[in-house]
GUKE-832816 format. One record per residue (C-alpha): residue number from 0; x, y, z. Coordinates in nm, 4 decimals. Layout:
BEGIN
+-----+----------+----------+----------+
| seq |       xx |       yy |       zz |
+-----+----------+----------+----------+
| NUM |        X |        Y |        Z |
...
+-----+----------+----------+----------+
***
This chain:
BEGIN
+-----+----------+----------+----------+
| seq |       xx |       yy |       zz |
+-----+----------+----------+----------+
|   0 |   2.8632 |   7.5506 |  -1.9157 |
|   1 |   2.5811 |   7.6957 |  -1.7076 |
|   2 |   2.5394 |   7.4903 |  -1.3873 |
|   3 |   2.1908 |   7.5433 |  -1.2135 |
|   4 |   2.1912 |   7.4131 |  -0.8606 |
|   5 |   1.8930 |   7.3170 |  -0.6706 |
|   6 |   1.8831 |   7.2256 |  -0.3294 |
|   7 |   1.7049 |   6.9461 |  -0.1511 |
|   8 |   1.4078 |   7.0031 |   0.1019 |
|   9 |   1.4418 |   7.2366 |   0.3927 |
|  10 |   1.7629 |   7.4184 |   0.2269 |
|  11 |   1.8424 |   7.7356 |   0.0050 |
|  12 |   2.0973 |   7.8089 |  -0.2752 |
|  13 |   2.3493 |   7.8549 |   0.0250 |
|  14 |   2.3660 |   7.4557 |   0.0545 |
|  15 |   2.5918 |   7.4801 |  -0.2679 |
|  16 |   2.8349 |   7.7686 |  -0.1601 |
|  17 |   3.1543 |   7.5458 |  -0.1359 |
|  18 |   3.0511 |   7.3380 |  -0.4909 |
|  19 |   2.9593 |   7.6490 |  -0.6669 |
|  20 |   3.2902 |   7.8385 |  -0.5623 |
|  21 |   3.4872 |   7.5197 |  -0.7050 |
|  22 |   3.2982 |   7.4906 |  -1.0166 |
|  23 |   3.3838 |   7.8596 |  -1.1000 |
|  24 |   3.7454 |   7.8004 |  -1.0539 |
|  25 |   3.6661 |   7.5545 |  -1.3191 |
|  26 |   3.5258 |   7.8093 |  -1.5639 |
|  27 |   3.1773 |   7.7498 |  -1.5381 |
|  28 |   2.8924 |   7.9906 |  -1.4590 |
|  29 |   2.7057 |   7.8830 |  -1.1623 |
|  30 |   2.3571 |   7.9560 |  -1.0470 |
|  31 |   2.2088 |   7.8580 |  -0.7009 |
|  32 |   1.8550 |   7.8742 |  -0.6699 |
|  33 |   1.6274 |   7.9003 |  -0.3681 |
|  34 |   1.3168 |   7.7392 |  -0.4383 |
|  35 |   0.9303 |   7.9093 |  -0.3417 |
|  36 |   0.8666 |   7.8778 |   0.0092 |
|  37 |   1.2499 |   7.8491 |   0.1255 |
|  38 |   1.3240 |   8.2039 |   0.0596 |
|  39 |   1.2462 |   8.5313 |   0.2481 |
|  40 |   0.9082 |   8.5710 |   0.1016 |
|  41 |   0.7272 |   8.3230 |   0.3201 |
|  42 |   0.4691 |   8.2482 |   0.0970 |
|  43 |   0.3765 |   7.8594 |   0.1583 |
|  44 |  -0.0052 |   7.7808 |   0.1067 |
|  45 |  -0.0322 |   7.7331 |  -0.2434 |
|  46 |   0.3081 |   7.6027 |  -0.3235 |
|  47 |   0.3138 |   7.2774 |  -0.4776 |
|  48 |   0.5486 |   7.0598 |  -0.6546 |
|  49 |   0.4423 |   7.2341 |  -0.9871 |
|  50 |   0.5372 |   7.5587 |  -0.8077 |
|  51 |   0.9072 |   7.4441 |  -0.7982 |
|  52 |   0.9149 |   7.2836 |  -1.1246 |
|  53 |   0.8023 |   7.6131 |  -1.2833 |
|  54 |   1.0566 |   7.8187 |  -1.0608 |
|  55 |   1.3276 |   7.6352 |  -1.2207 |
|  56 |   1.2035 |   7.6795 |  -1.5546 |
|  57 |   1.1043 |   8.0616 |  -1.4944 |
|  58 |   1.4719 |   8.1154 |  -1.3681 |
|  59 |   1.6444 |   7.9477 |  -1.6919 |
|  60 |   1.4086 |   8.1535 |  -1.9175 |
|  61 |   1.4670 |   8.4957 |  -1.7554 |
|  62 |   1.8193 |   8.4579 |  -1.7530 |
|  63 |   1.8389 |   8.3162 |  -2.0925 |
|  64 |   2.0542 |   8.0399 |  -2.0069 |
|  65 |   2.2183 |   7.8052 |  -2.2498 |
|  66 |   2.4036 |   7.4826 |  -2.2275 |
|  67 |   2.2148 |   7.4276 |  -1.8837 |
|  68 |   2.3459 |   7.1548 |  -1.6698 |
|  69 |   2.0391 |   7.1023 |  -1.3910 |
|  70 |   2.1738 |   6.9690 |  -1.0780 |
|  71 |   1.9328 |   6.8326 |  -0.8074 |
|  72 |   2.0025 |   6.7282 |  -0.4510 |
|  73 |   1.7669 |   6.4482 |  -0.2730 |
|  74 |   1.3935 |   6.6047 |  -0.2921 |
|  75 |   1.4882 |   6.8101 |  -0.5920 |
|  76 |   1.5790 |   6.5293 |  -0.7922 |
|  77 |   1.2122 |   6.5001 |  -0.8740 |
|  78 |   1.2077 |   6.8563 |  -0.9774 |
|  79 |   1.4870 |   6.8304 |  -1.1927 |
|  80 |   1.3659 |   6.5097 |  -1.3539 |
|  81 |   1.0261 |   6.6885 |  -1.4402 |
|  82 |   1.1879 |   7.0010 |  -1.5821 |
|  83 |   1.4348 |   6.7953 |  -1.8088 |
|  84 |   1.1523 |   6.5746 |  -1.9285 |
|  85 |   0.9040 |   6.8626 |  -1.9858 |
|  86 |   1.1261 |   7.0297 |  -2.2589 |
|  87 |   1.0230 |   7.3632 |  -2.1849 |
|  88 |   1.3631 |   7.4897 |  -2.1469 |
|  89 |   1.6863 |   7.3084 |  -2.3081 |
|  90 |   1.8658 |   7.0864 |  -2.0637 |
|  91 |   2.2031 |   6.9654 |  -2.1795 |
|  92 |   2.2788 |   6.7399 |  -1.8996 |
|  93 |   2.1099 |   6.6734 |  -1.5584 |
|  94 |   2.2899 |   6.5795 |  -1.2556 |
|  95 |   2.1045 |   6.3920 |  -0.9588 |
|  96 |   2.2991 |   6.4009 |  -0.6421 |
|  97 |   2.1800 |   6.1530 |  -0.3717 |
|  98 |   1.8444 |   6.2134 |  -0.5069 |
|  99 |   1.5165 |   6.0786 |  -0.5670 |
| 100 |   1.3814 |   6.0424 |  -0.9216 |
| 101 |   1.0306 |   6.1387 |  -1.0445 |
| 102 |   0.7759 |   5.8486 |  -1.0820 |
| 103 |   0.4522 |   5.9460 |  -1.2930 |
| 104 |   0.1706 |   5.9472 |  -1.0360 |
| 105 |   0.3956 |   5.9099 |  -0.7110 |
| 106 |   0.5053 |   6.1647 |  -0.4440 |
| 107 |   0.8418 |   6.2152 |  -0.2902 |
| 108 |   0.6618 |   6.0593 |   0.0204 |
| 109 |   0.5648 |   5.7414 |  -0.2137 |
| 110 |   0.8970 |   5.6672 |  -0.2963 |
| 111 |   1.0823 |   5.7826 |   0.0110 |
| 112 |   1.0188 |   5.4720 |   0.2083 |
| 113 |   0.9075 |   5.7131 |   0.5106 |
| 114 |   0.5758 |   5.6431 |   0.6712 |
| 115 |   0.3362 |   5.8333 |   0.4335 |
| 116 |   0.0365 |   5.8724 |   0.6964 |
| 117 |   0.2367 |   5.9685 |   0.9703 |
| 118 |   0.4506 |   6.2145 |   0.7588 |
| 119 |   0.1115 |   6.3733 |   0.6150 |
| 120 |  -0.0271 |   6.4031 |   0.9930 |
| 121 |   0.2929 |   6.5695 |   1.0802 |
| 122 |   0.2482 |   6.8363 |   0.7985 |
| 123 |  -0.0999 |   6.8821 |   0.8785 |
| 124 |  -0.0533 |   6.9711 |   1.2397 |
| 125 |   0.2409 |   7.2015 |   1.1366 |
| 126 |   0.0163 |   7.4169 |   0.9040 |
| 127 |   0.1033 |   7.2564 |   0.5949 |
| 128 |   0.4975 |   7.2340 |   0.6425 |
| 129 |   0.7500 |   6.9733 |   0.6484 |
| 130 |   0.9460 |   7.0106 |   0.9449 |
| 131 |   1.3352 |   7.0118 |   0.8876 |
| 132 |   1.5424 |   6.7356 |   1.0669 |
| 133 |   1.6484 |   6.7901 |   1.4241 |
| 134 |   2.0077 |   6.8442 |   1.5401 |
| 135 |   1.9731 |   6.4896 |   1.6835 |
| 136 |   1.8773 |   6.3266 |   1.3515 |
| 137 |   2.1527 |   6.5489 |   1.1855 |
| 138 |   2.4139 |   6.4278 |   1.4428 |
| 139 |   2.3388 |   6.0635 |   1.3424 |
| 140 |   2.4033 |   6.1601 |   0.9889 |
| 141 |   2.7423 |   5.9992 |   0.8627 |
| 142 |   3.0002 |   6.2150 |   0.7275 |
| 143 |   2.9094 |   6.5513 |   0.8552 |
| 144 |   3.1136 |   6.7390 |   1.0965 |
| 145 |   3.0217 |   6.9771 |   1.3999 |
| 146 |   3.0448 |   7.2822 |   1.1776 |
| 147 |   2.8455 |   7.1158 |   0.9090 |
| 148 |   2.5601 |   7.0140 |   1.1350 |
| 149 |   2.5558 |   7.3559 |   1.2975 |
| 150 |   2.5148 |   7.5099 |   0.9624 |
| 151 |   2.2375 |   7.2817 |   0.8518 |
| 152 |   2.0640 |   7.3094 |   1.2059 |
| 153 |   2.0895 |   7.6959 |   1.1880 |
| 154 |   1.9745 |   7.7667 |   0.8329 |
| 155 |   1.7295 |   7.4923 |   0.7362 |
| 156 |   1.3601 |   7.6094 |   0.7243 |
| 157 |   1.0326 |   7.4461 |   0.7265 |
| 158 |   0.9643 |   7.2773 |   0.3654 |
| 159 |   0.6326 |   7.3416 |   0.2061 |
| 160 |   0.4307 |   7.0089 |   0.2655 |
| 161 |   0.2370 |   6.9889 |  -0.0790 |
| 162 |   0.5452 |   6.9662 |  -0.2357 |
| 163 |   0.6405 |   6.6235 |  -0.1216 |
| 164 |   0.2768 |   6.4921 |  -0.1462 |
| 165 |   0.2023 |   6.6117 |  -0.4881 |
| 166 |   0.2493 |   6.3359 |  -0.7513 |
| 167 |   0.4845 |   6.3790 |  -1.0133 |
| 168 |   0.4265 |   6.3987 |  -1.3941 |
| 169 |   0.6694 |   6.3250 |  -1.6738 |
| 170 |   0.6263 |   6.4422 |  -2.0384 |
| 171 |   0.8857 |   6.1896 |  -2.1470 |
| 172 |   1.0780 |   5.9033 |  -2.0018 |
| 173 |   1.3792 |   5.9883 |  -1.7778 |
| 174 |   1.5479 |   5.7126 |  -1.9965 |
| 175 |   1.5550 |   5.9872 |  -2.2843 |
| 176 |   1.7491 |   6.2490 |  -2.0451 |
| 177 |   2.1370 |   6.2814 |  -2.0905 |
| 178 |   2.1981 |   6.2362 |  -1.7217 |
| 179 |   2.4248 |   6.1402 |  -1.4309 |
| 180 |   2.3407 |   5.9710 |  -1.1034 |
| 181 |   2.6082 |   6.0404 |  -0.7949 |
| 182 |   2.5454 |   5.9050 |  -0.4819 |
| 183 |   2.6927 |   5.6582 |  -0.1917 |
| 184 |   2.6564 |   5.3140 |  -0.2426 |
| 185 |   2.3890 |   5.2568 |   0.0008 |
| 186 |   2.1695 |   5.5164 |  -0.1237 |
| 187 |   2.1544 |   5.3245 |  -0.4685 |
| 188 |   2.1209 |   4.9871 |  -0.3121 |
| 189 |   1.8419 |   5.0727 |  -0.0622 |
| 190 |   1.6371 |   5.2971 |  -0.3029 |
| 191 |   1.2773 |   5.1780 |  -0.3354 |
| 192 |   1.3533 |   5.3006 |  -0.6911 |
| 193 |   1.5582 |   5.0094 |  -0.7561 |
| 194 |   1.3489 |   4.8713 |  -1.0537 |
| 195 |   1.3793 |   5.2161 |  -1.2177 |
| 196 |   1.7615 |   5.2818 |  -1.1592 |
| 197 |   1.8368 |   4.9225 |  -1.3122 |
| 198 |   1.6637 |   5.0416 |  -1.6184 |
| 199 |   1.8433 |   5.3635 |  -1.6255 |
| 200 |   2.1740 |   5.1867 |  -1.5965 |
| 201 |   2.1103 |   5.0033 |  -1.9183 |
| 202 |   2.0906 |   5.3420 |  -2.1122 |
| 203 |   2.3703 |   5.4801 |  -2.2898 |
| 204 |   2.2726 |   5.8483 |  -2.2110 |
| 205 |   2.2917 |   5.7720 |  -1.8216 |
| 206 |   2.6172 |   5.7658 |  -1.5884 |
| 207 |   2.6014 |   5.6371 |  -1.2318 |
| 208 |   2.8921 |   5.6934 |  -0.9959 |
| 209 |   2.9481 |   5.6762 |  -0.6565 |
| 210 |   3.0979 |   5.9041 |  -0.3934 |
| 211 |   3.1630 |   5.8717 |  -0.0152 |
| 212 |   3.0144 |   6.1908 |   0.1379 |
| 213 |   2.6988 |   6.0907 |   0.3186 |
| 214 |   2.3903 |   6.2313 |   0.2170 |
| 215 |   2.5482 |   6.5840 |   0.2032 |
| 216 |   2.8502 |   6.5778 |  -0.0375 |
| 217 |   2.8297 |   6.9413 |  -0.1153 |
| 218 |   2.9115 |   7.0227 |   0.2503 |
| 219 |   3.1367 |   6.6862 |   0.3525 |
| 220 |   3.3360 |   6.6545 |   0.0333 |
| 221 |   3.2652 |   6.9737 |  -0.1840 |
| 222 |   3.5999 |   6.9657 |  -0.3933 |
| 223 |   3.5342 |   6.5831 |  -0.4958 |
| 224 |   3.1770 |   6.6405 |  -0.5734 |
| 225 |   3.2635 |   6.9380 |  -0.7892 |
| 226 |   3.5145 |   6.7390 |  -0.9843 |
| 227 |   3.2570 |   6.4856 |  -1.0252 |
| 228 |   3.0174 |   6.7179 |  -1.1812 |
| 229 |   3.2866 |   6.8944 |  -1.3901 |
| 230 |   3.3766 |   6.5726 |  -1.5361 |
| 231 |   3.0356 |   6.4761 |  -1.6447 |
| 232 |   3.0282 |   6.7502 |  -1.9053 |
| 233 |   3.3830 |   6.7930 |  -1.9797 |
+-----+----------+----------+----------+
***
């Protein structure tokens, strides 16, 4: 299988290093993407959610990938859901790790439970960028050890703000996807997308799996997450 791993907000492909190594040991090809505005090009002004969707599609087309398992974490669940629904590239299976789901006409801010106007004001004050969590905020997160907190604090970057303000668009319902949702129980039970999740639970093409690794299981329990991802498509 060709695993294409998309990081969530503020992160680059480096976030998946340990999971990628484990998946390769299981015989898979692995691609770790860094989305526009999170790389070294430092181009931010015109980047929106649609840009990140096109980033993923372009990568898959350029590398002529087949049997793609597309994986998104947190923010990038919205990206993955849109790519899979558009049908411009063939996605065999989508995996959502501690992820938000795209809801037509709603942005990440709309479905996140964050104070929308406060976040928009902060983005405006910071030249259109959504600031990464502070070290103090990271230290309040469960399951992360000090080395993992240090990694996030040192490598996360401000995220293009328009990507979390722009509403999602779907070409086909999420219920038509072959997909797996992997998260800790608290993420599922507290999600503002609960109604959508309950609908998807009734679809035979969707699996829901619990994993106890906090919001960054690719850092806290990479082997367990890798095994879960592998078993989705084995």
